[in-house]
SEMARBA-29889 format. One record per residue (C-alpha): x, y negated, z negated; residue in one letter. Coordinates in steps of 0.001 Angstrom, whole numbers, plus 500000, padded with zeros to 6 digits. Example, Ala and Ser with C-alpha at 12.3 -4.5 7.8 and 13.67 -1.06 7.14 Angstrom:
512300504500492200a;513670501060492860s;
END
This chain:
515060737894190417x;515803735984193586x;513793737547196423x;516933737994198515x;519117739507195808x;517298742708194891x;518570746273195014x;517011748370197765x;517179752085198534x;516544753135202124x;516048756864202691x;515979758021206315x;517701760921208032x;518286758837211181x;521698757118210871x;520666754448213379x;517754753414211169x;519825753403207974x;522629751462209616x;520531748815211386x;518146748216208483x;520931748397205913x;523018745880207815x;520110743458208185x;519193743716204499x;522823743224203514x;523025740078205650x;519948738780203823x;521717739165200493x;520198742435199299x;522237745201197681x;521538748289199783x;521954751981199012x;521373754569201745x;520099758127201335x;520661760573204210x;517649762798203456x;514991763566200863x;517314765533198608x;519862762722198567x;517122760207197802x;515795762340194969x;519258762502193405x;519731758747193664x;516366758180191991x;517025760382188983x;516945758865185521x;516333755170184940x;517067753840188405x;517278750076188803x;516090749584192378x;513772746678193125x;512256748274196245x;512279751619198071x;512009752274201808x;511140755925202430x;510829757753205724x;507983760253205472x;509552763050207524x;512939763910206025x;514824767173205441x;514936768394201871x;511958766485200524x;509361764356202238x;508965760684201582x;505414761363200389x;506631763744197683x;509271761263196562x;506715758465196541x;504344760541194420x;507054761402191901x;508388757850191636x;504930756364191258x;504227758592188255x;506930756724186323x;507517753373188001x;505672750499189651x;508613749705191955x;507394748497195387x;507494751264198013x;507357750889201796x;506977754073203840x;508103754578207436x;505719756608209580x;505545757909213148x;503414755959215607x;500627758557215816x;500745759767212195x;497512758140210995x;497008760751208275x;500486760085206872x;499718756369206574x;496540757013204618x;498097759666202392x;501094757445201756x;498894754680200388x;496843757189198426x;499917758495196585x;501014754986195675x;502938753358198528x;502386749617198780x;502799749263202537x;503843751138205657x;505722750315208841x;505238752355211990x;508198753617214030x;509538752290216285x;509631748952214469x;511598745734214686x;514061745111211891x;512623741607211642x;509192743064210904x;510545745313208171x;512498742443206616x;509274740441206485x;507503743274204682x;510390743609202219x;510332739900201392x;506553739984201004x;506662742914198596x;509297741285196421x;507475737953196528x;504378739683195207x;506110740127191870x;505265736503191145x;501614737569191049x;502373739793188070x;503225736773185944x;500326734831184457x;500597731061184836x;502138729371181826x;499556728058179389x;496668729688181215x;494325732418180094x;496130735728180380x;492892737718180624x;490245738093183288x;486832739395182216x;484088740188184681x;481241742529183808x;482682745699182268x;486176744897183569x;488877743335181412x;492319742606182875x;495192741723180564x;497618739941182883x;500447739698180373x;500398743390179442x;499321744598182892x;496466746590181343x;492980747169182755x;490015748481180808x;486518749393181993x;483951749274179188x;486871749308176767x;488509752398178273x;491992752002179806x;492395752698183518x;495716753535185158x;496239751568188373x;499077751283190832x;500667747874191315x;498685747225194492x;495423748355192910x;496026746091189919x;496616743059192141x;493592743862194280x;491301744151191255x;492819740982189819x;492083739060193005x;488466740183193336x;487483740115189659x;488854736599189176x;486384735283191755x;483189737374191465x;480686736897194238x;483258735419196629x;483582737363199870x;487072738175201139x;487858739445204623x;490375742250204951x;492935739827206346x;492383737404203463x;492821740182200918x;496066741396202440x;497431737868202809x;496511737017199205x;498182740179197955x;501291739845200102x;501504736052199614x;502417735683203261x;500784735949206668x;499921739627206996x;500710741209210345x;500165744858209509x;497227747209209899x;494213745836208018x;492944749389207535x;495458749586204705x;493061747318202832x;490266749894203132x;492502752611201691x;493459750452198708x;489776749598198144x;488810753280198286x;491560754262195839x;490533751486193449x;486866752443193581x;487694756008192597x;489285754659189422x;486910751891188346x;483475752907189632x;481168755452187997x;480355756677191510x;482867755679194175x;480362756542196902x;477818754140195406x;479915751303194036x;478374748604191869x;481524746612191098x;483508746370194334x;480966745799197070x;481276746001200847x;480013743032202815x;479272744596206164x;481172743097209051x;483221740820206791x;485047742505203939x;484615742927200185x;483563741120197029x;483363741761193298x;479807741914191988x;478465738845190227x;478382739299186461x;
END
């Protein structure tokens, strides 16, 4: 898929947001579908939808963007960007916890959102193992099958979101190497990251709850105080 030819759903009850963002995405070559509220978005996402990315406003009549995100994530790894109010810190955290890949705070520039959209679609290249290379990463109890997109811990399968999978892939491939929050986000987004680096902490916390025996006392994904994170040496 060409990055600028994907199908995008934007769900927001503000016509000005739908119109301005939809127009900009259309000019970039994307195929855009608008949803006027949560109920409309839910209807458009029924069945086997073929969208390449979703943009969901959190506060919408009918059904919230968080609820839609949660439902979609239970059956699809499609990239999701949520739109949040400027002071809605809890919504940002919860949005990432239920499976959103990124968030943009209102009011935002359309240029900023376009950059996030391109970055999310570009990340799909990370899902494809390099031709001829090893399609597995093994580090300690962790095994990552890049071709099948499967993670096991001590032989037991673990269900991860797309962002969690890429984060674990990055860290486990280079055990012992310390990554700053900015480096992690830039590696994952494959572009210069200009968002809130606290999103990295939320993704790390979510991942720890799935791969660590005790998320409060991690022994795989370690914090390097004042710098960032690293995967434990084997």
